[in-house]
PDB file with SEQRES, HELIX, SHEET and CRYST1 records, atoms N, CA, C and O in Angstrom:
SEQRES   1 A   79  MET ALA SER LYS ARG ASN SER ASP SER TYR LEU THR LYS          
SEQRES   2 A   79  ARG HIS ILE LYS SER ALA SER ARG LYS GLY PHE GLU GLU          
SEQRES   3 A   79  ALA SER LYS LYS ALA MET GLU ALA ALA GLY SER VAL VAL          
SEQRES   4 A   79  VAL VAL GLU ASP HIS LYS VAL VAL ARG LYS TYR GLN ASP          
SEQRES   5 A   79  GLY ARG THR GLU GLU LEU ALA ARG ILE ASN LYS PRO PRO          
SEQRES   6 A   79  LYS ALA LYS VAL LYS ALA ALA VAL SER LYS LEU ALA PHE          
SEQRES   7 A   79  SER                                                          
HELIX    1 AA1 ALA A    2  ALA A   35  1                                  34    
HELIX    2 AA2 LYS A   66  ALA A   77  1                                  12    
SHEET    1 AA1 3 SER A  37  GLU A  42  0                                        
SHEET    2 AA1 3 LYS A  45  TYR A  50 -1                                        
SHEET    3 AA1 3 THR A  55  ARG A  60 -1                                        
CRYST1    1.000    1.000    1.000  90.00  90.00  90.00 P 1           1          
ATOM      1  N   MET A   1      60.676  22.180 -37.513  1.00  0.00           N  
ATOM      2  CA  MET A   1      59.876  21.662 -36.372  1.00  0.00           C  
ATOM      3  C   MET A   1      58.717  20.819 -36.879  1.00  0.00           C  
ATOM      4  O   MET A   1      58.347  19.832 -36.243  1.00  0.00           O  
ATOM      5  N   ALA A   2      58.145  21.189 -37.999  1.00  0.00           N  
ATOM      6  CA  ALA A   2      57.025  20.419 -38.591  1.00  0.00           C  
ATOM      7  C   ALA A   2      57.436  19.024 -38.962  1.00  0.00           C  
ATOM      8  O   ALA A   2      56.684  18.068 -38.777  1.00  0.00           O  
ATOM      9  N   SER A   3      58.674  18.910 -39.504  1.00  0.00           N  
ATOM     10  CA  SER A   3      59.109  17.566 -39.926  1.00  0.00           C  
ATOM     11  C   SER A   3      59.337  16.670 -38.718  1.00  0.00           C  
ATOM     12  O   SER A   3      59.091  15.467 -38.797  1.00  0.00           O  
ATOM     13  N   LYS A   4      59.789  17.208 -37.633  1.00  0.00           N  
ATOM     14  CA  LYS A   4      59.956  16.420 -36.390  1.00  0.00           C  
ATOM     15  C   LYS A   4      58.596  15.884 -35.924  1.00  0.00           C  
ATOM     16  O   LYS A   4      58.472  14.724 -35.533  1.00  0.00           O  
ATOM     17  N   ARG A   5      57.592  16.748 -35.974  1.00  0.00           N  
ATOM     18  CA  ARG A   5      56.229  16.336 -35.572  1.00  0.00           C  
ATOM     19  C   ARG A   5      55.675  15.276 -36.468  1.00  0.00           C  
ATOM     20  O   ARG A   5      55.059  14.321 -35.993  1.00  0.00           O  
ATOM     21  N   ASN A   6      55.885  15.423 -37.799  1.00  0.00           N  
ATOM     22  CA  ASN A   6      55.401  14.440 -38.724  1.00  0.00           C  
ATOM     23  C   ASN A   6      56.074  13.094 -38.527  1.00  0.00           C  
ATOM     24  O   ASN A   6      55.418  12.055 -38.605  1.00  0.00           O  
ATOM     25  N   SER A   7      57.394  13.103 -38.269  1.00  0.00           N  
ATOM     26  CA  SER A   7      58.087  11.808 -38.081  1.00  0.00           C  
ATOM     27  C   SER A   7      57.636  11.166 -36.795  1.00  0.00           C  
ATOM     28  O   SER A   7      57.491   9.945 -36.754  1.00  0.00           O  
ATOM     29  N   ASP A   8      57.399  11.940 -35.719  1.00  0.00           N  
ATOM     30  CA  ASP A   8      56.882  11.334 -34.490  1.00  0.00           C  
ATOM     31  C   ASP A   8      55.525  10.738 -34.718  1.00  0.00           C  
ATOM     32  O   ASP A   8      55.235   9.654 -34.211  1.00  0.00           O  
ATOM     33  N   SER A   9      54.674  11.422 -35.475  1.00  0.00           N  
ATOM     34  CA  SER A   9      53.347  10.928 -35.776  1.00  0.00           C  
ATOM     35  C   SER A   9      53.449   9.655 -36.562  1.00  0.00           C  
ATOM     36  O   SER A   9      52.746   8.692 -36.256  1.00  0.00           O  
ATOM     37  N   TYR A  10      54.301   9.609 -37.568  1.00  0.00           N  
ATOM     38  CA  TYR A  10      54.436   8.379 -38.376  1.00  0.00           C  
ATOM     39  C   TYR A  10      54.936   7.223 -37.550  1.00  0.00           C  
ATOM     40  O   TYR A  10      54.429   6.110 -37.690  1.00  0.00           O  
ATOM     41  N   LEU A  11      55.916   7.446 -36.688  1.00  0.00           N  
ATOM     42  CA  LEU A  11      56.402   6.355 -35.865  1.00  0.00           C  
ATOM     43  C   LEU A  11      55.336   5.858 -34.920  1.00  0.00           C  
ATOM     44  O   LEU A  11      55.220   4.657 -34.674  1.00  0.00           O  
ATOM     45  N   THR A  12      54.552   6.788 -34.386  1.00  0.00           N  
ATOM     46  CA  THR A  12      53.474   6.390 -33.471  1.00  0.00           C  
ATOM     47  C   THR A  12      52.442   5.494 -34.184  1.00  0.00           C  
ATOM     48  O   THR A  12      52.039   4.448 -33.675  1.00  0.00           O  
ATOM     49  N   LYS A  13      52.044   5.935 -35.352  1.00  0.00           N  
ATOM     50  CA  LYS A  13      51.070   5.119 -36.142  1.00  0.00           C  
ATOM     51  C   LYS A  13      51.657   3.753 -36.449  1.00  0.00           C  
ATOM     52  O   LYS A  13      50.970   2.735 -36.357  1.00  0.00           O  
ATOM     53  N   ARG A  14      52.940   3.737 -36.817  1.00  0.00           N  
ATOM     54  CA  ARG A  14      53.571   2.476 -37.182  1.00  0.00           C  
ATOM     55  C   ARG A  14      53.603   1.539 -35.977  1.00  0.00           C  
ATOM     56  O   ARG A  14      53.316   0.348 -36.101  1.00  0.00           O  
ATOM     57  N   HIS A  15      53.956   2.086 -34.808  1.00  0.00           N  
ATOM     58  CA  HIS A  15      54.007   1.294 -33.604  1.00  0.00           C  
ATOM     59  C   HIS A  15      52.624   0.741 -33.205  1.00  0.00           C  
ATOM     60  O   HIS A  15      52.469  -0.422 -32.833  1.00  0.00           O  
ATOM     61  N   ILE A  16      51.650   1.623 -33.300  1.00  0.00           N  
ATOM     62  CA  ILE A  16      50.272   1.188 -32.967  1.00  0.00           C  
ATOM     63  C   ILE A  16      49.831   0.080 -33.932  1.00  0.00           C  
ATOM     64  O   ILE A  16      49.253  -0.915 -33.495  1.00  0.00           O  
ATOM     65  N   LYS A  17      50.088   0.230 -35.202  1.00  0.00           N  
ATOM     66  CA  LYS A  17      49.692  -0.768 -36.184  1.00  0.00           C  
ATOM     67  C   LYS A  17      50.343  -2.094 -35.884  1.00  0.00           C  
ATOM     68  O   LYS A  17      49.688  -3.136 -35.905  1.00  0.00           O  
ATOM     69  N   SER A  18      51.650  -2.058 -35.603  1.00  0.00           N  
ATOM     70  CA  SER A  18      52.397  -3.281 -35.315  1.00  0.00           C  
ATOM     71  C   SER A  18      51.899  -3.953 -34.003  1.00  0.00           C  
ATOM     72  O   SER A  18      51.731  -5.171 -33.940  1.00  0.00           O  
ATOM     73  N   ALA A  19      51.677  -3.144 -32.995  1.00  0.00           N  
ATOM     74  CA  ALA A  19      51.198  -3.689 -31.728  1.00  0.00           C  
ATOM     75  C   ALA A  19      49.816  -4.299 -31.841  1.00  0.00           C  
ATOM     76  O   ALA A  19      49.547  -5.353 -31.266  1.00  0.00           O  
ATOM     77  N   SER A  20      48.929  -3.631 -32.589  1.00  0.00           N  
ATOM     78  CA  SER A  20      47.600  -4.140 -32.742  1.00  0.00           C  
ATOM     79  C   SER A  20      47.592  -5.438 -33.550  1.00  0.00           C  
ATOM     80  O   SER A  20      46.834  -6.356 -33.236  1.00  0.00           O  
ATOM     81  N   ARG A  21      48.434  -5.521 -34.595  1.00  0.00           N  
ATOM     82  CA  ARG A  21      48.515  -6.727 -35.384  1.00  0.00           C  
ATOM     83  C   ARG A  21      48.971  -7.908 -34.502  1.00  0.00           C  
ATOM     84  O   ARG A  21      48.411  -9.002 -34.562  1.00  0.00           O  
ATOM     85  N   LYS A  22      49.995  -7.651 -33.690  1.00  0.00           N  
ATOM     86  CA  LYS A  22      50.479  -8.713 -32.782  1.00  0.00           C  
ATOM     87  C   LYS A  22      49.400  -9.128 -31.764  1.00  0.00           C  
ATOM     88  O   LYS A  22      49.238 -10.309 -31.454  1.00  0.00           O  
ATOM     89  N   GLY A  23      48.685  -8.143 -31.265  1.00  0.00           N  
ATOM     90  CA  GLY A  23      47.616  -8.451 -30.326  1.00  0.00           C  
ATOM     91  C   GLY A  23      46.502  -9.302 -30.946  1.00  0.00           C  
ATOM     92  O   GLY A  23      46.012 -10.251 -30.335  1.00  0.00           O  
ATOM     93  N   PHE A  24      46.118  -8.940 -32.167  1.00  0.00           N  
ATOM     94  CA  PHE A  24      45.069  -9.721 -32.859  1.00  0.00           C  
ATOM     95  C   PHE A  24      45.544 -11.142 -33.152  1.00  0.00           C  
ATOM     96  O   PHE A  24      44.777 -12.093 -32.999  1.00  0.00           O  
ATOM     97  N   GLU A  25      46.803 -11.298 -33.574  1.00  0.00           N  
ATOM     98  CA  GLU A  25      47.344 -12.612 -33.842  1.00  0.00           C  
ATOM     99  C   GLU A  25      47.367 -13.482 -32.553  1.00  0.00           C  
ATOM    100  O   GLU A  25      47.008 -14.659 -32.576  1.00  0.00           O  
ATOM    101  N   GLU A  26      47.793 -12.871 -31.458  1.00  0.00           N  
ATOM    102  CA  GLU A  26      47.814 -13.592 -30.175  1.00  0.00           C  
ATOM    103  C   GLU A  26      46.413 -13.985 -29.713  1.00  0.00           C  
ATOM    104  O   GLU A  26      46.184 -15.107 -29.262  1.00  0.00           O  
ATOM    105  N   ALA A  27      45.483 -13.038 -29.837  1.00  0.00           N  
ATOM    106  CA  ALA A  27      44.094 -13.318 -29.418  1.00  0.00           C  
ATOM    107  C   ALA A  27      43.481 -14.436 -30.302  1.00  0.00           C  
ATOM    108  O   ALA A  27      42.732 -15.283 -29.814  1.00  0.00           O  
ATOM    109  N   SER A  28      43.813 -14.415 -31.593  1.00  0.00           N  
ATOM    110  CA  SER A  28      43.289 -15.406 -32.477  1.00  0.00           C  
ATOM    111  C   SER A  28      43.826 -16.808 -32.152  1.00  0.00           C  
ATOM    112  O   SER A  28      43.089 -17.793 -32.203  1.00  0.00           O  
ATOM    113  N   LYS A  29      45.121 -16.879 -31.817  1.00  0.00           N  
ATOM    114  CA  LYS A  29      45.704 -18.172 -31.408  1.00  0.00           C  
ATOM    115  C   LYS A  29      45.053 -18.669 -30.130  1.00  0.00           C  
ATOM    116  O   LYS A  29      44.742 -19.855 -30.019  1.00  0.00           O  
ATOM    117  N   LYS A  30      44.840 -17.782 -29.159  1.00  0.00           N  
ATOM    118  CA  LYS A  30      44.214 -18.191 -27.877  1.00  0.00           C  
ATOM    119  C   LYS A  30      42.786 -18.617 -28.115  1.00  0.00           C  
ATOM    120  O   LYS A  30      42.332 -19.585 -27.507  1.00  0.00           O  
ATOM    121  N   ALA A  31      42.062 -17.931 -28.976  1.00  0.00           N  
ATOM    122  CA  ALA A  31      40.670 -18.303 -29.296  1.00  0.00           C  
ATOM    123  C   ALA A  31      40.622 -19.668 -29.978  1.00  0.00           C  
ATOM    124  O   ALA A  31      39.743 -20.482 -29.696  1.00  0.00           O  
ATOM    125  N   MET A  32      41.563 -19.907 -30.864  1.00  0.00           N  
ATOM    126  CA  MET A  32      41.639 -21.194 -31.577  1.00  0.00           C  
ATOM    127  C   MET A  32      41.886 -22.295 -30.589  1.00  0.00           C  
ATOM    128  O   MET A  32      41.250 -23.344 -30.689  1.00  0.00           O  
ATOM    129  N   GLU A  33      42.801 -22.110 -29.614  1.00  0.00           N  
ATOM    130  CA  GLU A  33      43.079 -23.127 -28.624  1.00  0.00           C  
ATOM    131  C   GLU A  33      41.857 -23.362 -27.702  1.00  0.00           C  
ATOM    132  O   GLU A  33      41.568 -24.503 -27.342  1.00  0.00           O  
ATOM    133  N   ALA A  34      41.164 -22.313 -27.335  1.00  0.00           N  
ATOM    134  CA  ALA A  34      40.036 -22.454 -26.419  1.00  0.00           C  
ATOM    135  C   ALA A  34      38.798 -22.989 -27.073  1.00  0.00           C  
ATOM    136  O   ALA A  34      38.112 -23.830 -26.492  1.00  0.00           O  
ATOM    137  N   ALA A  35      38.477 -22.518 -28.297  1.00  0.00           N  
ATOM    138  CA  ALA A  35      37.240 -22.912 -28.932  1.00  0.00           C  
ATOM    139  C   ALA A  35      37.383 -23.962 -30.047  1.00  0.00           C  
ATOM    140  O   ALA A  35      36.409 -24.596 -30.452  1.00  0.00           O  
ATOM    141  N   GLY A  36      38.611 -24.123 -30.525  1.00  0.00           N  
ATOM    142  CA  GLY A  36      38.802 -25.048 -31.630  1.00  0.00           C  
ATOM    143  C   GLY A  36      38.583 -24.505 -33.000  1.00  0.00           C  
ATOM    144  O   GLY A  36      38.813 -25.196 -33.992  1.00  0.00           O  
ATOM    145  N   SER A  37      38.126 -23.234 -33.078  1.00  0.00           N  
ATOM    146  CA  SER A  37      37.917 -22.612 -34.375  1.00  0.00           C  
ATOM    147  C   SER A  37      37.817 -21.104 -34.172  1.00  0.00           C  
ATOM    148  O   SER A  37      37.561 -20.626 -33.067  1.00  0.00           O  
ATOM    149  N   VAL A  38      38.024 -20.371 -35.253  1.00  0.00           N  
ATOM    150  CA  VAL A  38      37.873 -18.912 -35.245  1.00  0.00           C  
ATOM    151  C   VAL A  38      37.159 -18.508 -36.568  1.00  0.00           C  
ATOM    152  O   VAL A  38      37.294 -19.168 -37.598  1.00  0.00           O  
ATOM    153  N   VAL A  39      36.428 -17.439 -36.488  1.00  0.00           N  
ATOM    154  CA  VAL A  39      35.731 -16.894 -37.672  1.00  0.00           C  
ATOM    155  C   VAL A  39      36.497 -15.675 -38.158  1.00  0.00           C  
ATOM    156  O   VAL A  39      36.771 -14.754 -37.389  1.00  0.00           O  
ATOM    157  N   VAL A  40      36.842 -15.676 -39.447  1.00  0.00           N  
ATOM    158  CA  VAL A  40      37.614 -14.601 -40.092  1.00  0.00           C  
ATOM    159  C   VAL A  40      36.979 -14.229 -41.414  1.00  0.00           C  
ATOM    160  O   VAL A  40      36.103 -14.915 -41.942  1.00  0.00           O  
ATOM    161  N   VAL A  41      37.466 -13.099 -41.927  1.00  0.00           N  
ATOM    162  CA  VAL A  41      37.054 -12.677 -43.280  1.00  0.00           C  
ATOM    163  C   VAL A  41      38.249 -12.848 -44.207  1.00  0.00           C  
ATOM    164  O   VAL A  41      39.329 -12.330 -43.923  1.00  0.00           O  
ATOM    165  N   GLU A  42      38.066 -13.580 -45.330  1.00  0.00           N  
ATOM    166  CA  GLU A  42      39.099 -13.778 -46.322  1.00  0.00           C  
ATOM    167  C   GLU A  42      38.468 -13.765 -47.699  1.00  0.00           C  
ATOM    168  O   GLU A  42      37.461 -14.429 -47.945  1.00  0.00           O  
ATOM    169  N   ASP A  43      39.066 -13.010 -48.583  1.00  0.00           N  
ATOM    170  CA  ASP A  43      38.642 -12.981 -49.994  1.00  0.00           C  
ATOM    171  C   ASP A  43      37.130 -12.787 -50.126  1.00  0.00           C  
ATOM    172  O   ASP A  43      36.469 -13.539 -50.843  1.00  0.00           O  
ATOM    173  N   HIS A  44      36.582 -11.787 -49.442  1.00  0.00           N  
ATOM    174  CA  HIS A  44      35.162 -11.449 -49.511  1.00  0.00           C  
ATOM    175  C   HIS A  44      34.247 -12.574 -49.036  1.00  0.00           C  
ATOM    176  O   HIS A  44      33.092 -12.682 -49.448  1.00  0.00           O  
ATOM    177  N   LYS A  45      34.809 -13.415 -48.147  1.00  0.00           N  
ATOM    178  CA  LYS A  45      33.990 -14.470 -47.541  1.00  0.00           C  
ATOM    179  C   LYS A  45      34.213 -14.503 -46.045  1.00  0.00           C  
ATOM    180  O   LYS A  45      35.318 -14.244 -45.566  1.00  0.00           O  
ATOM    181  N   VAL A  46      33.147 -14.827 -45.297  1.00  0.00           N  
ATOM    182  CA  VAL A  46      33.267 -15.063 -43.860  1.00  0.00           C  
ATOM    183  C   VAL A  46      33.468 -16.570 -43.721  1.00  0.00           C  
ATOM    184  O   VAL A  46      32.639 -17.352 -44.186  1.00  0.00           O  
ATOM    185  N   VAL A  47      34.552 -16.975 -43.091  1.00  0.00           N  
ATOM    186  CA  VAL A  47      34.887 -18.422 -42.991  1.00  0.00           C  
ATOM    187  C   VAL A  47      35.248 -18.763 -41.560  1.00  0.00           C  
ATOM    188  O   VAL A  47      35.787 -17.946 -40.813  1.00  0.00           O  
ATOM    189  N   ARG A  48      34.931 -20.002 -41.203  1.00  0.00           N  
ATOM    190  CA  ARG A  48      35.336 -20.532 -39.907  1.00  0.00           C  
ATOM    191  C   ARG A  48      36.532 -21.436 -40.168  1.00  0.00           C  
ATOM    192  O   ARG A  48      36.460 -22.355 -40.984  1.00  0.00           O  
ATOM    193  N   LYS A  49      37.640 -21.169 -39.462  1.00  0.00           N  
ATOM    194  CA  LYS A  49      38.854 -21.981 -39.584  1.00  0.00           C  
ATOM    195  C   LYS A  49      38.964 -22.856 -38.377  1.00  0.00           C  
ATOM    196  O   LYS A  49      38.820 -22.392 -37.246  1.00  0.00           O  
ATOM    197  N   TYR A  50      39.225 -24.145 -38.611  1.00  0.00           N  
ATOM    198  CA  TYR A  50      39.355 -25.121 -37.516  1.00  0.00           C  
ATOM    199  C   TYR A  50      40.823 -25.456 -37.261  1.00  0.00           C  
ATOM    200  O   TYR A  50      41.676 -25.243 -38.124  1.00  0.00           O  
ATOM    201  N   GLN A  51      41.108 -25.978 -36.079  1.00  0.00           N  
ATOM    202  CA  GLN A  51      42.492 -26.315 -35.708  1.00  0.00           C  
ATOM    203  C   GLN A  51      43.129 -27.293 -36.660  1.00  0.00           C  
ATOM    204  O   GLN A  51      44.333 -27.224 -36.906  1.00  0.00           O  
ATOM    205  N   ASP A  52      42.336 -28.212 -37.205  1.00  0.00           N  
ATOM    206  CA  ASP A  52      42.887 -29.241 -38.093  1.00  0.00           C  
ATOM    207  C   ASP A  52      43.152 -28.704 -39.538  1.00  0.00           C  
ATOM    208  O   ASP A  52      43.616 -29.450 -40.400  1.00  0.00           O  
ATOM    209  N   GLY A  53      42.850 -27.407 -39.782  1.00  0.00           N  
ATOM    210  CA  GLY A  53      43.131 -26.850 -41.079  1.00  0.00           C  
ATOM    211  C   GLY A  53      41.918 -26.709 -41.981  1.00  0.00           C  
ATOM    212  O   GLY A  53      41.972 -26.042 -43.014  1.00  0.00           O  
ATOM    213  N   ARG A  54      40.817 -27.347 -41.582  1.00  0.00           N  
ATOM    214  CA  ARG A  54      39.614 -27.240 -42.406  1.00  0.00           C  
ATOM    215  C   ARG A  54      39.080 -25.816 -42.356  1.00  0.00           C  
ATOM    216  O   ARG A  54      39.291 -25.101 -41.377  1.00  0.00           O  
ATOM    217  N   THR A  55      38.379 -25.402 -43.426  1.00  0.00           N  
ATOM    218  CA  THR A  55      37.638 -24.134 -43.438  1.00  0.00           C  
ATOM    219  C   THR A  55      36.232 -24.396 -43.843  1.00  0.00           C  
ATOM    220  O   THR A  55      35.956 -25.324 -44.603  1.00  0.00           O  
ATOM    221  N   GLU A  56      35.319 -23.573 -43.337  1.00  0.00           N  
ATOM    222  CA  GLU A  56      33.918 -23.674 -43.681  1.00  0.00           C  
ATOM    223  C   GLU A  56      33.417 -22.282 -44.066  1.00  0.00           C  
ATOM    224  O   GLU A  56      33.487 -21.352 -43.262  1.00  0.00           O  
ATOM    225  N   GLU A  57      32.919 -22.139 -45.277  1.00  0.00           N  
ATOM    226  CA  GLU A  57      32.396 -20.852 -45.701  1.00  0.00           C  
ATOM    227  C   GLU A  57      31.069 -20.617 -45.088  1.00  0.00           C  
ATOM    228  O   GLU A  57      30.156 -21.428 -45.243  1.00  0.00           O  
ATOM    229  N   LEU A  58      30.930 -19.490 -44.368  1.00  0.00           N  
ATOM    230  CA  LEU A  58      29.699 -19.159 -43.673  1.00  0.00           C  
ATOM    231  C   LEU A  58      28.844 -18.155 -44.478  1.00  0.00           C  
ATOM    232  O   LEU A  58      27.617 -18.244 -44.473  1.00  0.00           O  
ATOM    233  N   ALA A  59      29.484 -17.221 -45.153  1.00  0.00           N  
ATOM    234  CA  ALA A  59      28.770 -16.236 -45.947  1.00  0.00           C  
ATOM    235  C   ALA A  59      29.733 -15.556 -46.932  1.00  0.00           C  
ATOM    236  O   ALA A  59      30.951 -15.554 -46.754  1.00  0.00           O  
ATOM    237  N   ARG A  60      29.123 -14.980 -47.979  1.00  0.00           N  
ATOM    238  CA  ARG A  60      29.875 -14.225 -48.964  1.00  0.00           C  
ATOM    239  C   ARG A  60      29.579 -12.766 -48.716  1.00  0.00           C  
ATOM    240  O   ARG A  60      28.456 -12.408 -48.360  1.00  0.00           O  
ATOM    241  N   ILE A  61      30.586 -11.909 -48.903  1.00  0.00           N  
ATOM    242  CA  ILE A  61      30.435 -10.491 -48.716  1.00  0.00           C  
ATOM    243  C   ILE A  61      30.466  -9.855 -50.099  1.00  0.00           C  
ATOM    244  O   ILE A  61      31.472  -9.972 -50.798  1.00  0.00           O  
ATOM    245  N   ASN A  62      29.425  -9.204 -50.501  1.00  0.00           N  
ATOM    246  CA  ASN A  62      29.442  -8.531 -51.800  1.00  0.00           C  
ATOM    247  C   ASN A  62      30.326  -7.299 -51.747  1.00  0.00           C  
ATOM    248  O   ASN A  62      30.216  -6.473 -50.841  1.00  0.00           O  
ATOM    249  N   LYS A  63      31.183  -7.192 -52.710  1.00  0.00           N  
ATOM    250  CA  LYS A  63      32.104  -6.049 -52.787  1.00  0.00           C  
ATOM    251  C   LYS A  63      31.300  -4.846 -53.274  1.00  0.00           C  
ATOM    252  O   LYS A  63      30.676  -4.907 -54.333  1.00  0.00           O  
ATOM    253  N   PRO A  64      31.312  -3.726 -52.492  1.00  0.00           N  
ATOM    254  CA  PRO A  64      30.518  -2.569 -52.951  1.00  0.00           C  
ATOM    255  C   PRO A  64      31.116  -1.901 -54.140  1.00  0.00           C  
ATOM    256  O   PRO A  64      32.331  -1.992 -54.315  1.00  0.00           O  
ATOM    257  N   PRO A  65      30.365  -1.234 -54.974  1.00  0.00           N  
ATOM    258  CA  PRO A  65      30.895  -0.529 -56.136  1.00  0.00           C  
ATOM    259  C   PRO A  65      31.904   0.519 -55.694  1.00  0.00           C  
ATOM    260  O   PRO A  65      31.768   1.075 -54.604  1.00  0.00           O  
ATOM    261  N   LYS A  66      32.924   0.806 -56.520  1.00  0.00           N  
ATOM    262  CA  LYS A  66      33.975   1.742 -56.147  1.00  0.00           C  
ATOM    263  C   LYS A  66      33.442   3.118 -55.827  1.00  0.00           C  
ATOM    264  O   LYS A  66      33.961   3.812 -54.952  1.00  0.00           O  
ATOM    265  N   ALA A  67      32.380   3.519 -56.556  1.00  0.00           N  
ATOM    266  CA  ALA A  67      31.808   4.867 -56.320  1.00  0.00           C  
ATOM    267  C   ALA A  67      31.264   4.972 -54.903  1.00  0.00           C  
ATOM    268  O   ALA A  67      31.406   6.021 -54.275  1.00  0.00           O  
ATOM    269  N   LYS A  68      30.652   3.926 -54.388  1.00  0.00           N  
ATOM    270  CA  LYS A  68      30.132   3.963 -53.026  1.00  0.00           C  
ATOM    271  C   LYS A  68      31.260   4.007 -51.989  1.00  0.00           C  
ATOM    272  O   LYS A  68      31.156   4.679 -50.963  1.00  0.00           O  
ATOM    273  N   VAL A  69      32.302   3.297 -52.273  1.00  0.00           N  
ATOM    274  CA  VAL A  69      33.467   3.304 -51.368  1.00  0.00           C  
ATOM    275  C   VAL A  69      34.104   4.709 -51.335  1.00  0.00           C  
ATOM    276  O   VAL A  69      34.384   5.249 -50.265  1.00  0.00           O  
ATOM    277  N   LYS A  70      34.321   5.278 -52.514  1.00  0.00           N  
ATOM    278  CA  LYS A  70      34.898   6.618 -52.595  1.00  0.00           C  
ATOM    279  C   LYS A  70      34.052   7.647 -51.859  1.00  0.00           C  
ATOM    280  O   LYS A  70      34.579   8.516 -51.164  1.00  0.00           O  
ATOM    281  N   ALA A  71      32.745   7.542 -52.016  1.00  0.00           N  
ATOM    282  CA  ALA A  71      31.826   8.488 -51.364  1.00  0.00           C  
ATOM    283  C   ALA A  71      31.880   8.347 -49.864  1.00  0.00           C  
ATOM    284  O   ALA A  71      31.884   9.346 -49.145  1.00  0.00           O  
ATOM    285  N   ALA A  72      31.921   7.125 -49.383  1.00  0.00           N  
ATOM    286  CA  ALA A  72      32.007   6.863 -47.935  1.00  0.00           C  
ATOM    287  C   ALA A  72      33.314   7.365 -47.357  1.00  0.00           C  
ATOM    288  O   ALA A  72      33.341   7.932 -46.265  1.00  0.00           O  
ATOM    289  N   VAL A  73      34.398   7.159 -48.089  1.00  0.00           N  
ATOM    290  CA  VAL A  73      35.715   7.576 -47.586  1.00  0.00           C  
ATOM    291  C   VAL A  73      35.808   9.094 -47.560  1.00  0.00           C  
ATOM    292  O   VAL A  73      36.331   9.668 -46.604  1.00  0.00           O  
ATOM    293  N   SER A  74      35.303   9.750 -48.607  1.00  0.00           N  
ATOM    294  CA  SER A  74      35.401  11.202 -48.609  1.00  0.00           C  
ATOM    295  C   SER A  74      34.467  11.777 -47.566  1.00  0.00           C  
ATOM    296  O   SER A  74      34.766  12.827 -46.997  1.00  0.00           O  
ATOM    297  N   LYS A  75      33.339  11.124 -47.293  1.00  0.00           N  
ATOM    298  CA  LYS A  75      32.432  11.610 -46.233  1.00  0.00           C  
ATOM    299  C   LYS A  75      33.122  11.493 -44.854  1.00  0.00           C  
ATOM    300  O   LYS A  75      32.975  12.382 -44.015  1.00  0.00           O  
ATOM    301  N   LEU A  76      33.848  10.436 -44.631  1.00  0.00           N  
ATOM    302  CA  LEU A  76      34.559  10.275 -43.365  1.00  0.00           C  
ATOM    303  C   LEU A  76      35.724  11.236 -43.266  1.00  0.00           C  
ATOM    304  O   LEU A  76      35.982  11.786 -42.196  1.00  0.00           O  
ATOM    305  N   ALA A  77      36.423  11.446 -44.351  1.00  0.00           N  
ATOM    306  CA  ALA A  77      37.592  12.309 -44.330  1.00  0.00           C  
ATOM    307  C   ALA A  77      37.224  13.792 -44.059  1.00  0.00           C  
ATOM    308  O   ALA A  77      38.027  14.521 -43.476  1.00  0.00           O  
ATOM    309  N   PHE A  78      36.069  14.222 -44.460  1.00  0.00           N  
ATOM    310  CA  PHE A  78      35.671  15.622 -44.308  1.00  0.00           C  
ATOM    311  C   PHE A  78      34.680  15.841 -43.160  1.00  0.00           C  
ATOM    312  O   PHE A  78      34.154  16.943 -43.007  1.00  0.00           O  
ATOM    313  N   SER A  79      34.416  14.802 -42.348  1.00  0.00           N  
ATOM    314  CA  SER A  79      33.493  14.977 -41.215  1.00  0.00           C  
ATOM    315  C   SER A  79      34.164  15.624 -40.071  1.00  0.00           C  
ATOM    316  O   SER A  79      33.538  15.848 -39.035  1.00  0.00           O  
TER     317      SER A  79                                                      
END                                                                             
């Protein structure tokens, strides 16, 4: 019975992840059509992407040390 529940849970997570990815992609395309550009995060940078393919770097995001990330994750996992 536990394996059935785990497989249902896995499928649910997989479906939610897929649906949300599709939703974000669709929203991004609509925003690009309406505004002519979208702001995204890529490679630790905040960039504005334009319809014609240009990109403009708006800010850099400093990657936090691994120790801080591990501490934050464990804090969230045990809250």
